[in-house]
N, C-alpha and C positions, 0 to 999 in steps of 0.2 A: 626544566626538562620539557620535552615535547612528548605528547602521548595521545592515544585514541580512547574515547569513552566506550567501554564494553558493556556497562550496565548502569542504569539509572533507577534509583528507587524514589526519586523526588527530593531527597535530602542528602543522600550519599551517592557517590559515583565510584565505579571501579574503572580505573584507567590503566592501560597498558603502555608502558614507556617504550622508547625506541630500542632500549637494550633487552626488551622482552619481559621485564618484570611487571607484575600487577601491583597497583597501589590503591588503597582506599582513600578517596578524596572528598573534599567539600569545597564549596564556593567561597571565594574571598569577597565579602560584601554582596551587593546586588548587581546582576548583569542585565543590561538592556541593549538588545541588538537593534540597531537603527532600522526603522521601517517595519519591525516585527513586534506585535503585541502578543506575547506567548505566555501561557501558563507555566511552561517549563523552559527555563533559560538554556539548559544544556540537555542535549539529546544523545542517544546512542549513535555512534558514528562520528561525533564531533571530534575534531582535532584541537587539542588544548595545550596551553603552556601552564606548567605548575611547578611548585617547589615543595620540598619536604620539610615538615616542621615537627619537632618533638612535643607531643602533648601528653604529659604524664609519662607512662611507660610505653606509649604507642607512638609510632611515626606516622603522621597523617599528611597526605598530599593536599596542598592548597591551590586550587585552580585560579589563575590570575586572568587569563585571556582565552577567548574562543577564537580560533583562527577562521578565516573566511571559509564559508561552506561552498562546496561545489554545487550542491542542491540539497533539498530536503522534502520530506513528505509531511503534510500537515492536514489537520481537519479542524472544524470549528469546535471550540470548547463547549462542553455540554451545559455547564452552569454559568459560564461567562460568555455570552453570545458574541461580544465584540473582540474576544480573544481567540487564539488558536492553540491547539496542542500539536507540538512537533513530534511526529512519531519516530522518525529517524533521519539521519543526514548522511551526505557523502555516499550515496548508493549508486552502484553501477547498473544493476538490473533488479526489477521487481517481478516476482512470480505471483500472479493473482489467481488463487485457487477458486475454481468454480465447481459446484455440485448441482446437479439437476434436481435432486430430492434429498431430504433428510440430512441437512437442511437445503432448501432451494436457494440458489443465488439468482436474484432478479437482474434483468438487463439494466435497470435504472442504477443499481449499485455498480455494476461493471462499468457503465458509461461515465458515471461520476468519477470513479477512480481513474479511468483512462484519461479524462480531461485533466485531472490534476497532475498525473505523471507526465503527460505530454507538455503541460505548461512549464514544468520544472525540468524538462529534457531528460527524463529517466526512461530507459528502455524497459518495456513491459511485455511479459510473456503470459498468455492465458493458459492455465494448467487445468484441464478437465480431469478432476480426480475421481476415484472410486469407480472407474469404468467397468470393473469386474462384476459389479452388483446390479447393473442396469438391464432392464427389459428392452424389447425392441423399440417401444415408443420413446423411451428415454434416450436410447442410442440415436434415434432419428433427431431428437431435439439437440443433441450434441453436434451432430453433423450440420444441422441448420445454423446453430450459433457459430460454428467454425467457418461456415461459408460467409457469414456476415463479417466476421472480424478478420479473417485472412484476406478477404477482398479489399480491406482498407489498410492492409500492411502489418497487422499484428500476427506474431508467431503464436501458434496454438499447439499444445502438446497434450495428448491423452495419456494419463498415467494411472497405475494402480500400485500403491505402496505394498499391499499385501501379496500381489502377484509379481512384484518387481518389474512391472511393465514400464519401459521408457525411462527408467531411473538413470541409466547411463547417459541418455540424451540431456536430462536436466543437469547432471554433473558436468557434461561437456560445455553447456552454456555458462555454468557458474565458474569454470576454471579461470583462476587469476583475478577474480572479481569479488566485490562485496555485494551480496545478494540479500534481498528481503522477501520473505514469504508472507502474504497477506490474504485474508479471507474471513468470511463469517465464522463465528464459533461453531465448531462441529464439522468443518469441511475436511478435516484430517491433516492439518498442517503439521502437528507434532509427530504423528505417525509417519508422514512423508519424510520429514527431516530426520527422524530416527532411522529410516530406511537408507537415506542418503549417507548418513554418518552414524552407524549403530552405537558408537562409543559415547554419544551425547546423552542417551537415556532421558530424553525429554518426557515429561509426564503426559500421559494421554488418558482420556476418559471416554466412555461410551455416550451415544446420543441419548438424551432423556426421552423416555417413551411417552411421557405425559406432554411435554412441550415440543418434542421433535427438534429441540435446539441443542447445541453443544453444551456439555457441562464443562465450564471453563477450567483450564489448567495453567495457562501462562498468566502471571500476574503483572510482570514488568517486561518491557522490551529488553533484550539482551543479545549481544553479539558473541559468536563462537568462531574460533579458528578451526578449519577442517583439515583433514589429512591429505587432501589433493589440491593444495594451493588455492584455497578459497575461504571466504568468510561468509557467515550467514547471520542475519539479524532475525531473531524470533520475536514475534509481536503478539500482544493480546488479541483475541478475536474481536472483530469490529462488527457491530450490528448496524451501523449507519455511517454515512460519509457525506459531510457537507462540503460544498465547493467554497474555496477561499480566495477572495481578492481577485476575481476575474471580471473585467469590464464587459458589459453586455455586447458591445461592438467587437470585442476580441474573442468572445466565446466560440464563434464558428471557426476560428483559426485552429482550435483544438479538436475539432471534428474533421479529420483529414479529408473525408469525402466531400464535406461542405466547402472546405478550403480550396479544393481543386475546382469547384464549380463557381465560386463567388465571382471570379473574373468575368463570367458570362452573364452575371446579373445586371440589370439596367442601372441600378444605383450602387455606388461603391460601398455605401454603408448599409446595404440591404440586411435586414434581420431575418429574412425568409419567413415572413409572417403573411401580410396581405399586400405586399408591394407588387406592382405589375412587372411582368417579364422577369420573374425570379427563376433562375436556373435550378436552384435546389428544389423548389416546389414542383417544377416541371419534371425533374428527375424522380421525385416521389411518385407523381402520377404515372410515370412510365415504369415504376418499380425497379429503378436502377439503383436506388439507395433504400436503406431499411427504414420502415415506419417506426420500429421500436427505438432506433437511434434518434429519429426526429422527435419522438415523444419525450425522450430523455432531454434532448436539447431544449424543448419548450418548458419543461419543468425547471430546469436550471435557469433558463432565461427569466422565468416568472419569479425566481427567488424562492421556489418551493423546496423546502428542506426535505430530504429523505426521512428525517426523523418525524415528520408529520404523518408518515405512513408506517414506519418501522421504528421500534423503540431503540434509542441509542443510549447506552450506559456509560457511566464514567469509567475511565480506564483503571482507576484505583479499585473499582468493584468488579472488574472483569478478569477472567482467566480464559484460556483456550483449552 
């Protein structure tokens, strides 16, 4: 039978078959996907072939094959630096939740995530959440960030789950698609998802007053069918995000504003560092592109992990 993985706990998988039934499944032997060294061979969103087997009094699904992935989102494994963790696969659109405060979402995190989704050809929407609680200065910061990212082609939506602001706009983007919501712990993912689909009743917790970080509630990635012809993948909160397998000479291709300018650089393989007649550096000096984006580019180019600045926990220990 063919099915889609809706939940992964690391050892067991919940798979929905083509006839709409859910089956508890496990892997047959060991899976190794060519070219991918992953700590988790099967991810939520994977399409798989499986058969049913009677084990004692229980009927268990045995996964034989993972079908080719359209795409996937991955990050560096925390404990095994040469391996990656696949967060989810076969995604149509990702909503990256951004909060200005409580907790803050830094541009370095945003840019790293956008590089990865662009590399894997996944549409990404920036969602500025909790807009109902911000003062004038924070609202100005949202407008500033929207100016940066809308100018380079990213859709930005301001939302408030508690005030039901622009929820219909999010649902319209999601219609007929498999969507994933991603962001730091505490940005309000579960609250927003519950507002989009109240019947899900995802667990939510308040921000810790001591650490100003989210008290995690989501333990494993899980996919849900929604009532308006859409699917959503709920993920654990992410504290850090490492770039995976991107050559330094290809990195600027995933910064769209750099990609547009590179044809005007003197050298075809310009890294936009100290090379003469660099169109990107000239645009920086003329303030035509963002310095924060360039700073993120340099950090990634230098191989500087975000985890060197912000703690990155194992997903088995995280909840949102």
